[in-house]
C-alpha positions as CSV (number, residue, x, y, z in Angstrom):
1,M,-212.9,-15.1,-37.1
2,R,-209.2,-14.0,-34.6
3,K,-206.1,-13.1,-36.4
4,H,-203.2,-13.6,-35.1
5,A,-200.1,-10.7,-35.6
6,V,-196.9,-11.7,-37.5
7,V,-194.0,-11.2,-34.5
8,P,-191.3,-9.7,-36.3
9,P,-187.6,-11.3,-36.8
10,F,-185.9,-8.8,-34.7
11,R,-183.0,-10.9,-34.5
12,A,-182.8,-10.3,-38.5
13,L,-182.7,-6.7,-37.9
14,D,-179.3,-7.2,-35.8
15,P,-177.0,-5.6,-35.1
16,E,-178.2,-2.1,-36.5
17,L,-181.1,-3.1,-34.3
18,G,-179.0,-3.7,-30.9
19,V,-177.1,-0.2,-31.7
20,A,-180.1,1.4,-31.5
21,E,-181.0,0.2,-28.7
22,R,-177.6,1.0,-26.8
23,L,-177.8,4.5,-28.1
24,L,-181.2,4.7,-26.6
25,R,-180.3,3.7,-23.5
26,K,-177.5,5.9,-23.1
27,G,-179.7,8.8,-24.6
28,N,-178.1,9.7,-27.8
29,P,-179.8,12.8,-29.0
30,Q,-180.5,12.6,-32.1
31,L,-182.0,9.1,-31.9
32,C,-184.4,10.3,-28.4
33,G,-185.3,13.3,-30.8
34,I,-187.2,10.7,-33.2
35,A,-188.8,8.7,-30.2
36,A,-189.9,12.3,-28.5
37,Q,-192.1,13.1,-31.8
38,L,-194.0,10.0,-31.4
39,P,-197.2,9.7,-31.5
40,D,-197.0,11.8,-34.4
41,E,-195.5,9.5,-37.1
42,P,-195.2,12.1,-39.6
43,A,-193.5,13.6,-37.4
44,A,-190.7,10.9,-36.2
45,A,-190.3,9.9,-39.9
46,R,-189.4,13.3,-40.9
47,R,-186.8,13.5,-37.5
48,L,-185.8,9.9,-38.5
49,N,-184.7,10.3,-42.0
50,A,-183.2,13.4,-41.2
51,V,-180.8,11.4,-38.6
52,L,-180.5,9.4,-41.3
53,A,-179.3,11.5,-44.0
54,E,-177.2,13.5,-41.3
55,A,-175.8,10.4,-40.5
56,G,-174.8,9.6,-44.5
57,A,-177.3,6.2,-44.1
58,R,-178.8,4.8,-47.4
59,P,-182.4,3.8,-46.5
60,R,-184.8,6.2,-46.3
61,L,-188.8,5.6,-44.0
62,V,-191.5,6.2,-46.3
63,D,-195.6,6.1,-45.8
64,T,-197.2,4.4,-48.6
65,G,-200.7,5.6,-46.9
66,V,-200.9,1.7,-46.3
67,A,-197.8,0.6,-44.4
68,W,-194.1,2.4,-44.0
69,R,-191.7,1.1,-46.4
70,I,-187.6,1.5,-46.6
71,V,-186.5,3.0,-50.2
72,Y,-182.7,3.7,-50.9
73,V,-180.5,6.5,-51.5
74,T,-177.0,6.8,-52.5
75,P,-175.5,6.7,-49.5
76,R,-172.1,9.2,-48.2
77,P,-169.1,7.8,-47.4
78,G,-168.2,7.1,-44.2
79,A,-171.8,6.1,-42.8
80,S,-171.2,5.8,-38.8
81,E,-172.7,4.1,-35.7
82,L,-175.3,6.6,-36.0
83,A,-176.2,5.4,-39.5
84,A,-176.8,2.7,-38.2
85,A,-178.3,3.2,-35.9
86,A,-181.1,5.5,-37.6
87,A,-180.9,2.6,-40.3
88,G,-182.1,-0.3,-37.9
89,L,-185.1,1.7,-36.6
90,A,-186.5,2.5,-40.0
91,E,-185.9,-1.2,-40.5
92,L,-187.9,-1.7,-36.9
93,V,-190.5,1.0,-37.9
94,T,-191.1,-1.4,-41.3
95,V,-192.0,-4.9,-40.1
96,G,-193.1,-3.7,-36.1
97,G,-194.5,0.0,-36.9
98,W,-193.9,3.3,-34.4
99,R,-195.4,1.2,-31.7
100,R,-192.2,-0.5,-31.4
101,V,-190.5,2.1,-30.2
102,K,-191.8,3.4,-26.9
103,R,-190.5,5.6,-23.4
104,C,-190.0,4.0,-20.2
105,A,-193.2,4.2,-18.2
106,A,-190.8,4.5,-14.9
107,C,-188.3,7.2,-16.5
108,A,-189.8,7.7,-19.9
109,R,-186.3,6.8,-22.0
110,P,-187.1,5.3,-24.9
111,F,-186.5,1.9,-25.9
112,C,-187.6,-0.2,-28.7
113,D,-189.6,-3.0,-28.0
114,R,-189.2,-6.4,-29.3
115,T,-192.0,-8.2,-27.4
116,S,-194.0,-10.9,-29.5
117,G,-197.3,-8.9,-28.3
118,C,-195.8,-5.6,-28.1
119,T,-196.4,-5.3,-24.5
120,R,-193.1,-3.9,-23.0
121,K,-193.2,-0.9,-20.9
122,W,-189.9,-0.3,-19.2
123,C,-186.4,0.1,-20.6
124,A,-184.1,-2.4,-19.9
125,E,-182.9,-1.0,-16.5
126,H,-185.9,-0.3,-15.1
127,R,-187.4,-4.0,-16.5
128,R,-184.6,-5.4,-14.2
129,A,-185.7,-3.6,-11.5
130,S,-189.2,-4.8,-11.5
131,S,-188.7,-8.6,-12.1
132,A,-186.5,-8.5,-9.4
133,V,-189.2,-8.0,-7.2
134,D,-191.4,-10.2,-8.6
């Protein structure tokens, strides 16, 4: 029997996930530091939770042993754009897993893979360059 994976509703994760993607493209050291921890998911989760706490965001990523889920803590006043971006990454991980946070095959820049089959290999800059050749 063939099983079909459920494709997460990525648009439902915007605008936070869009902010995360923009900051990853710009090389934000906090968010890139999270991606640098992969494939060690617990280390990436610890780093993501540290960024969430530093930025004043409410959610925290928790491993249930079966899946990742988000729990909410009391927010710090004046949460920043980084808080929104880190929260977007946390939500992406809960619906799509860490496999959705990748590094570009051409430049190693981190990016979020929103494709239905989780098959993207390049960041936005190199995806455009590779499609121009086709």
